[in-house]
C-alpha positions as CSV (number, residue, x, y, z in Angstrom):
1,M,-9.4,13.4,11.3
2,K,-9.0,9.9,9.8
3,R,-5.9,8.2,8.4
4,K,-7.8,7.9,4.8
5,E,-7.8,12.1,4.9
6,H,-4.4,12.0,5.0
7,Y,-3.1,9.7,2.0
8,E,-2.9,11.6,-0.6
9,T,-1.1,14.2,1.0
10,V,1.5,11.5,2.7
11,Y,1.7,9.8,-0.8
12,S,2.1,12.9,-2.9
13,K,5.1,13.8,-0.7
14,L,6.4,10.3,-0.6
15,I,6.5,10.3,-4.5
16,E,8.2,14.0,-4.4
17,L,11.0,12.9,-2.3
18,T,11.5,9.5,-3.9
19,C,10.7,10.4,-7.7
20,K,7.8,7.8,-7.5
21,P,9.0,4.3,-6.5
22,K,8.9,1.2,-8.4
23,T,8.3,-1.1,-5.6
24,V,8.1,-0.5,-1.5
25,L,8.5,-3.0,1.1
26,D,6.0,-2.0,4.2
27,L,7.1,-4.3,7.3
28,A,4.1,-4.4,9.8
29,C,2.4,-3.2,7.3
30,G,-1.7,-2.8,8.4
31,L,-4.0,-2.0,6.4
32,N,-1.5,0.4,4.5
33,P,-1.4,-1.4,1.0
34,L,-4.7,-0.2,0.5
35,A,-3.7,2.9,0.1
36,Q,-1.1,2.1,-3.0
37,K,-3.9,3.7,-5.8
38,Y,-2.2,6.7,-4.4
39,L,1.4,5.6,-5.6
40,G,-0.4,4.1,-8.9
41,N,-1.2,0.4,-9.8
42,K,2.1,0.1,-11.5
43,L,3.6,-0.1,-8.4
44,E,4.9,-3.0,-6.9
45,Y,3.7,-3.2,-3.3
46,N,5.5,-5.7,-1.2
47,A,3.7,-6.1,2.3
48,S,3.7,-8.3,5.4
49,D,1.9,-8.0,8.9
50,I,2.0,-10.4,12.1
51,S,-1.6,-10.4,12.0
52,E,-3.0,-13.1,9.4
53,K,-6.5,-11.6,9.8
54,D,-5.1,-8.4,8.1
55,V,-3.2,-10.3,5.7
56,K,-6.0,-12.4,4.5
57,F,-7.7,-9.7,3.6
58,L,-5.2,-7.6,1.9
59,K,-4.8,-11.1,-0.1
60,E,-7.9,-10.9,-1.2
61,A,-8.3,-7.2,-1.7
62,Y,-5.4,-7.3,-4.0
63,E,-6.8,-9.9,-6.2
64,I,-10.0,-7.9,-6.0
65,L,-8.3,-4.3,-7.1
66,G,-5.7,-5.4,-9.2
67,F,-2.8,-4.2,-7.7
68,K,0.9,-5.5,-7.8
69,G,2.9,-7.3,-5.0
70,D,3.2,-9.7,-2.3
71,I,1.4,-9.7,0.8
């Protein structure tokens, strides 16, 4: 099973446990910030990763998708 198939379940549980956070800090994020849509676009998702290639891709994706936050 692919990771994407679990996002809705994982993020639904996260919202249930945290009462829908306004901000997220994700260290060693990989490509997880792309799942922000499951938390809503009003959320500020701040993320960091050691991979410069992933960070560059995420910054471009955030601009295109209109997500809030800092990569």
